[in-house]
C-alpha atoms as one frame of an Amber mdcrd trajectory, in Angstrom:
protein
   9.061   0.674  -4.634   8.855   2.311  -8.053   6.688  -0.561  -9.316   4.334
  -0.154  -6.371   4.014   3.595  -6.946   3.509   3.212 -10.681   0.771   0.629
 -10.338  -1.091   2.570  -7.681  -1.061   5.715  -9.823  -3.384   3.801 -12.159
  -5.862   3.216  -9.318  -6.859   6.862  -9.441  -4.454   9.739  -9.211  -3.754
   9.804  -5.479  -3.527  13.157  -3.741  -0.820  11.668  -1.523   1.159   8.449
  -1.460   4.010   7.292   0.725   5.653   3.897   0.299   8.225   2.868   2.874
  10.457  -0.157   2.524  10.655  -1.714   5.982  12.479  -4.849   4.849  15.479
  -4.031   7.010  13.256  -4.360  10.083  12.504  -7.965   9.163  15.983  -9.309
   8.504  16.081 -12.977   9.380  12.308 -13.334   9.025  11.375 -16.449   7.049
   9.411 -14.455   4.470  12.314 -12.101   3.875  14.718 -14.948   3.145  13.522
 -15.190  -0.467  14.205 -11.521  -1.125  10.609 -10.286  -1.037  10.142  -6.994
   0.775   8.068  -5.652   3.627   6.368  -2.359   2.794   4.187   0.219   4.499
   1.801   2.165   2.258  -0.176   5.317   2.967  -2.351   6.359   0.045  -4.974
   9.091  -0.211  -7.393   8.938  -3.135 -10.956   9.928  -3.938 -11.311   6.398
  -5.371 -11.781   5.129  -1.810 -14.910   7.245  -1.176 -17.848   5.104  -0.089
 -15.712   1.979   0.340 -15.039   0.230   3.628 -11.527  -0.709   4.703 -11.680
  -4.213   3.233 -12.822  -2.943  -0.187 -10.069  -0.303  -0.180  -7.422  -2.905
   0.616  -8.774  -5.182  -2.121  -8.323  -2.393  -4.673  -4.707  -1.987  -3.629
  -4.018  -5.740  -3.548  -5.624  -6.179  -6.989  -3.164  -3.667  -8.463  -0.184
  -5.382  -6.840  -1.258  -9.034  -7.006   1.387 -10.201  -9.459   4.153  -8.720
  -7.285   3.169 -10.997  -4.400   4.880 -13.030  -3.058   7.985 -12.755  -5.269
   8.616  -9.034  -4.670   6.228  -8.149  -1.841   6.047 -10.406   1.195   4.118
  -8.069   3.494   2.172  -4.871   2.916   0.668  -2.657   5.618  -1.951  -0.371
   4.082  -3.512   2.880   5.198  -6.006   3.922   2.491  -7.837   7.211   3.023
 -10.095   9.591   1.140  -8.945  13.228   0.869 -11.627  14.161   3.401 -10.384
  11.606   5.917  -6.828  12.772   5.391  -7.707  16.378   6.170  -9.947  15.564
   9.149  -8.504  16.670  12.480  -7.335  13.881  14.742  -8.112  13.835  18.436
């Protein structure tokens, strides 16, 4: 998880970032057999302003590409701008 955090810091200093290792939830899964992890990422950065969801995910994947699939098997991403993060939910 430290590698993921470190690489995403270079994206643009995020105002918030949470990386959760959910590998234990996938024990026995074929992709987990090789030791690669399952992670959930929530990142808030002004770098995502004006980008759609696909473009935001591409930025994240580009920073982590060499960690896949050896270290990261699955990555669930929630990428928000600071404005979206502070918007009230209904």
